[in-house]
N, C-alpha and C positions, 0 to 999 in steps of 0.2 A: 787156791782154784785151780783145777785142772784144766789140760788144753781144751777139752770137749765143751766144757761150759764157757769157757772164754770165746770161743768161735761162735756158739749160739748167741751170746750176749752181743757180740760184734754184728752178727747178722741182725739182730732185732734193732739195734741202734741205727743201722744202715736204713731199714725199711722205715722206721720211726721218722728219721729226718728226712725221707723222700715224701712221705704224705703229709707233713706238717704245713707246707705251702698250701696244698689242695684244700686242706681242711680249713686254713685260714680264709682262702678264696671263697668257700662253701659259706663260711659264717659270715664273711663280708657281705656276699649277695644275699643271704638270709635277711640280715639288718637292713639292706637297701631295696629290698623287694617291693615295698609298698611305695617307695618313691618311683621305681621302674614302672609299677602298674599305674600310676597317676599320669606319669609322663606319656605313656603309650595312649592312654585314654584321651589327653588332650590332643595328641596328633589325630586319633580318628575322628574326634569331633570337628577338629579344624577342616580335616580333607572332606568330610561329609558336608560342612557348610559350604565349602567354596565349590564343590561339584554342584550343589543345589542351586546356588546363585548363578553359575554359568548356565545351567539348563533353563531357568527361568528367564535370564536376559536373552537367550536365543528365542525362546518361545515368544515374548514380548515383541521383538524384532519383526518376527514373522507376522504377527497378528497385525502390526502397523503397516507393513507392506501390503498385506491382503487388503486391509482397508482402503488404503489409498487405490488400489487397483479397482475395487470394487466402485468407488466414488468417481473414477475417471470414467467408467464403463458406462454410467447412468446418465450422461449427458443425453439430452433428447434431441431431436432433429429440429424441433420448433417448439415454441412456448405461447400458449394462449392464456391470457389474464382473463379472470372472470371476477366483476367486481358485483357485489350484492350490495344495494343500499335499501336502507328502510327510512319510511317516512311516516312519523307518528302525529295524527291530529287528534287532540284532546278537547272534548266539550263536557259540559256540566252533568251529562247524563250517561255519556258511553264514549269509547275510545276506538278508533280506527287505525289499525295497522295496515300500511301497504308495502309490499315487497318487490321489487323490481330486479331483474337480472340483466346485465349488459355485458356484451362481448366486446373487448378490445383488441384490435388488430396486434399482433405482437411487434415489439419494437426492435427485436433482435432475433435473427435466427442463425442458430449455431449448428452446424454440420456435427453429426457424430463423431468423425474423423478429424475435426479440427483440433489442432495442438499449437498452444501458444509457445512461441521462443522463450527459452528461459534467460536469454540476455538481450537487452535491448540496444539499439543502436542510436547515437547523435544524429540528428537530421539538421541542426542549426546550433552555431555557437561551439562550445567545446574547447575554446581556446583561453579560457580564463576571463576574468572580468576587466572589460574595457570598452572603448568606444570606436575601435577599428571595424572593419565591414566583417571582419571574420570573428567578432566578438560581440557579446550581449552584456547588459548589465540590469540584472533584476527583471528579467522578461515576467510578464503577468499573464496577459491575454494572448490566446492564439486563434487563428481560423484557417482551417485547411481548404484549399481550394483544389479539389480533386481533379477537375478539368484540365487545369493548367499545371498541374503537379507543382504545386507551391505551397507555402505556408505564410500566412501574414502574423507578424509577432509584434505585440505592443512592447516595446525596448523601454520600459518604464524610466529607469534611472538615467538613459540616454536620450530621453525625450524625443523619441521618434518611432515610427512604424516602419518596420524592413519587410521586404518580401524575399523569401529564401526558397529557391527552386530546389526540388529533390535532387539530391546527389551533388549539389553546388557546394563549393568550399567557402564562399562568401555571400552575405546577401546584400540586397540593394535598398537604398534609403526612398521610401515612396510619400512620406510625410514627417515633417519637422525636421530634426537632425541638427539645428542650430541650437544656441544655449536657450534656456526656457525662458517663455515670456508670452505675454498676452495679445501680441498681434497675430493675424490671421494664419501667417505662415510660420508660426511658433506653436509647440506644443508643451505643456508644463504636467509631467508625470502621467502620461497616458496610461490607463488601468486596462483596457480592452479595446478591440478592433473586431468588425464583422464586415464582410462583403456583401454588396449589393449586386448581384451578378447582372440582373435584368437592366439595372441603369449605369452599371459600370462604374460604381462607387464604392469608397469605404468609409465607414461610419466609425468615428472614434470617440471613446471616452476620454476626453481632455480634462482629467480629475481635477488636478489644482487650479485650472482657469474655470471651473464651474460650468462648464459647457459640453454639449455633444455637437461635434463638427463633422461635415461630410466632405471629402476629397474626391475629386474626379481622377480617376485611373489614368485617362488619357492627357490631363493637364493637370499638374498640381499648382498652377498658379492662381486658382480663384477657389479657394475653400469656402464653405459656406457654414455658418453657425445654424444649427437646426434648433437647439434648444439652450436657453440660457439659465443661469442660477439653478443649476442642479449638481449635486455632489455625485457625478456618475461613476458607479464600480463595476458594473457588468451590462452587456448587451445582447440581445437576440432578436431576430427577425423571423417572422411566421411567412407562410406561404401567400398571404395577402400583402405582404409588405408592411405589416403592422410591426411597430419596433417596440421592444420591450426593454425597460431600463430600471436596475437596481438603483434606487435613490438612497445613497448611503447616509446623507444628512438626515432625512425623514424617516428612515427606516421602513421604506415601502417599494413595492414594485409597482412601475406605471407601464401602461399601454400607450403608446402614441400612433395617432393615425395620421395620415397627411391633412394638413391643415388645423390640426389640433393646436391649441394654444396653450392648454393646461395638461392635457393627457389625462387617463383615467386610472385611478388607483384600482388595482386587481388582487393586491396582496398587502397586509400591514395597514388595515384602516384603523388600528385602534392604538397609535402612536407606540412608542418603544416599550416592550416588554416581552417576556419569555412564554407567554401562554400560546394557545395553538391558534388563536385569531391575531 
């Protein structure tokens, strides 16, 4: 072999050796191309799903906020309730239908700018369960006296009625407060209390003693039994000083007027049951 042929062979060998890695890389890529295509497709799909979910979430939050604002802004300045009643009289030959419409005065007037506070405040108790004057134990019934800025509380498990003035850090006992018993100066699991402002009395559901008692606010020494043999659970009084009592034992609500001995059943005349009567 002459010198010229030798040089040409060497140059070809060098060129061939330098291109071999590139060719191998190219062939490797060709074999893995399908895998890369699948991988890139999965990445694109994932990105699309994430972006879509984010956009929908933001849209849902905006719609909720908008709905809340619309609901809040639709509070009217006053509410008038209209009740329509039908009376149907049926005879053997014909039927007569009478429809009457009755306007009731609004029970609550809410100004359109009224906003309720999100957080409540404790006006009585709040110091754990106990029988100290700054504590309550299973209070059930309350009566708010807005004239004297105080609240009357049936402190049931302490067998007492306490009066708590607004802003005070403790209450004062105005009925009961001793151990439970049947004496006139004692209470036994009182459930409710109301204030008779006109006569300056409080009236108490003395539940476990099966009675309703009246205590004078000016002197707590002479309590009086108003009603005996009744499992009283709740009390109310109307503008005529008629007393309404939920009779837990008979499953009734009774109205008691002054000098009544039995009271009048106004709800629950058909014994214990879950029907509308």
